[in-house]
N, C-alpha and C positions, 0 to 999 in steps of 0.2 A: 059296227055301228052303219046305218044307215044311208047310201048311196045312192044318186039320182038312178042307177042301172041296179038297184036289187032287185028289181023285177024287170021281165022284158020293157024294152024301152026303144020307140023309134028315134034316135041319138038325134038325129037331124032336125029334130021339130023339139030339141029341147031346148035351143037357141036360136034367137031370130036375129035378123039384117036388121040394123037401124042406121037411117041416110048419114051420111058423116060418120061412123063410127066403126070401131071394132069391137064385138063384143063376147065376151068370155064366158064361159061355165065350168067351175072344175065340178066333175060327175064322179072321181073315183081318186081316192087317195091311201096309200099304204105306204110302209117304208122302202120299198124296194123302188117307187115311181108315182106317176099322178096318169091320168087322164083328164085332158081338158077343152073341150067344145070350145071354138072360132068361130064368130059368123061376121065376115067384112065386107062391109058395104065397098058398093063399085070405087073404083079407084084409091082404096086404102090398103096398108101396109105395114110390115115389119121390116123396119133396116138393116141393113148388116151386123150381125151379132154373131157370136157364139156361146156356146153355152158347156159345163164339164161334164154331161152327159149324154149319153145313148139318144135319140129319140124316132121316131117314126111320124110323119105326116098322112094320114088317109082321108082325101079329097070326098066328103058326103054328097054335096052338091054345087056344080058349077064348073068351075077350074081356074087352078093359080098360077102364078108364075112362081118358082122357087128356082133362087140359083142357089149354090152349093160352090165354093171355092171360085166364085165366077162363071161355071159352069152351070147355064141356064136350062131349066125341064118344066115343059108346059106340061101340068100335072090335073088330068082331069076326073071328075065324077068315078068314083070305084077305085081309083087309081091309088098307090101306096108308094111312098118316098123317105129311103133312110137318111134319116141328118147325122152324121158323124159326128161324136164328140171334140169340141176343140175348133172343127172347121166351122169359118164364117158361112152362115147362111142368112137371106132372104127372102122375105114371102112379099107377091104382089099382086092382084085383081084388078083386072081393067070391070068386071064386072061384079055383082055380088058373088058372094062363094063360101061355103062352111066347110070347115076342116075339124078334125079331131086329129089333138098332139097328142102321144102317148111319150113322155119319157121316162126311161128306164135310170135308175138310180144305182142299183147294183154294177158293181164291177163286170164286165164283157168277160165271157171264157174266151179266151184267145187261143185255146188249144182246139176249142169245137168249131 
């Protein structure tokens, strides 16, 4: 399957912010998970929710305020944060920001 990242790509340039919107683009999908780029316009966010899958967020541009089970983290460009499965989390940005969300659908190895 041909993905947006089948060749070297500056992933932060594969999605652009649009005023008043959250733009997303799935750039990779496989049976074990997927990778989705998001571009959040200033003031936009995702309300608190949870997912049954482990996930990571990598901030590609700007900074985001990410809460996990009520604990607030300021995550800046180049920084990554783990979103545990089944734990409520929310994402918000005061200014435009871009992030890469990686969702892992395979069961996590609890022994390692």
